[in-house]
C-alpha positions in Angstrom: 15.6 -4.4 -19.9 18.5 -6.8 -19.7 16.5 -9.8 -18.5 13.2 -11.0 -20.0 10.5 -13.0 -18.4 9.8 -16.5 -19.6 7.1 -16.4 -22.2 4.5 -18.0 -19.9 5.0 -15.3 -17.3 5.1 -12.6 -19.9 1.8 -13.8 -21.4 0.1 -14.2 -18.0 1.3 -10.7 -17.0 0.1 -9.2 -20.2 -3.3 -10.8 -19.8 -3.7 -9.3 -16.4 -2.4 -5.9 -17.5 -4.6 -5.9 -20.6 -7.8 -7.1 -18.9 -7.8 -6.2 -15.3 -9.6 -2.9 -14.4 -8.8 -3.2 -10.7 -12.5 -3.5 -9.8 -11.4 -5.1 -6.5 -13.8 -8.1 -6.7 -10.9 -10.6 -6.2 -9.4 -8.5 -3.4 -12.6 -8.6 -1.4 -12.7 -12.4 -1.5 -9.0 -13.3 -1.2 -6.9 -12.7 1.9 -3.7 -12.9 -0.2 -4.8 -10.2 -2.6 -6.3 -8.1 0.2 -2.8 -8.1 1.8 -0.6 -7.8 -1.2 -2.6 -5.8 -3.7 -4.8 -6.5 -6.7 -3.5 -8.6 -9.6 -3.1 -5.5 -11.9 -0.8 -3.8 -9.4 1.2 -6.9 -8.8 1.6 -7.5 -12.5 2.7 -3.9 -13.0 5.2 -4.2 -10.1 7.0 -7.2 -11.7 10.4 -6.2 -12.9 12.3 -8.6 -15.1 15.6 -6.7 -14.3 15.2 -7.3 -10.5 16.9 -10.6 -9.9 16.1 -10.5 -6.2 12.5 -9.6 -6.9 10.5 -10.1 -3.7 7.3 -10.7 -5.8 8.9 -13.7 -7.4 10.9 -15.1 -4.5 8.4 -14.6 -1.7 5.0 -13.1 -2.5 4.1 -15.6 -5.3 4.5 -18.4 -2.8 2.0 -16.9 -0.4 -0.8 -17.4 -2.9 -2.5 -20.7 -2.3 -3.4 -21.1 -6.1 -7.0 -22.0 -5.1 -8.5 -20.2 -8.1 -11.0 -18.1 -6.1 -9.7 -14.9 -7.8 -10.7 -16.3 -11.2 -14.1 -17.5 -10.1 -15.1 -14.0 -8.8 -13.4 -12.0 -11.6 -16.1 -10.4 -13.6 -13.8 -10.4 -16.7 -13.0 -14.1 -16.3 -9.2 -13.5 -15.8 -7.2 -16.1 -14.0 -4.6 -14.3 -11.8 -3.5 -17.6 -10.2 -2.0 -18.5 -13.6 0.3 -15.4 -13.2 1.2 -16.4 -9.6 2.1 -20.0 -10.7 4.1 -18.6 -13.6 5.9 -16.3 -11.1 6.8 -19.3 -9.0 8.2 -21.1 -12.0 10.1 -17.9 -13.0 11.6 -17.8 -9.4 12.8 -21.4 -9.7 14.3 -20.8 -13.2 16.1 -17.7 -11.9 17.4 -19.5 -8.8 15.4 -17.2 -6.5 13.3 -19.9 -4.9 14.7 -21.6 -1.8 13.5 -25.2 -2.3 15.8 -26.6 0.4 12.8 -26.7 2.8 11.2 -29.1 0.4 14.2 -31.4 -0.1 12.6 -34.3 1.8 9.4 -34.2 -0.1 11.2 -33.9 -3.5 13.4 -36.9 -2.5 10.3 -38.9 -1.5 8.7 -38.1 -4.9 11.8 -39.1 -6.8 11.9 -42.5 -4.9 8.2 -43.0 -5.3 8.5 -42.6 -9.1 11.5 -44.8 -9.4 11.4 -48.1 -11.3 11.9 -49.9 -7.9 8.8 -48.5 -6.3 6.5 -47.8 -9.3 6.3 -51.4 -10.7 2.9 -52.8 -10.5 2.9 -56.6 -10.6 -0.6 -57.2 -11.9 -1.3 -60.7 -13.4 -2.1 -61.0 -17.0 -5.8 -60.6 -17.8 
């Protein structure tokens, strides 16, 4: 293993691998998991050496991060935490194409600037 996952992804992955028994409860409720597989299988398929990992660069972004998987999980696992960590890993490795979001990111930068975030409320 030449590459290693960021600790947040490694921990989320280990939580799924150690706790998920692939009962299928989440897959029956979630269209994303129904299409791409159960969290345990996705966690097992993650490869830290695969720098063009489709799971990181594409599949993780197809999850809506709604949390339904965690609500229906009989073991109380939170697979969405792993999918969010996968997105962050993709960004850190330069696998995420954020160019489609350039306008929104620029808007957020301007909205948080000193020019636009000053609130001129009177004293008292």
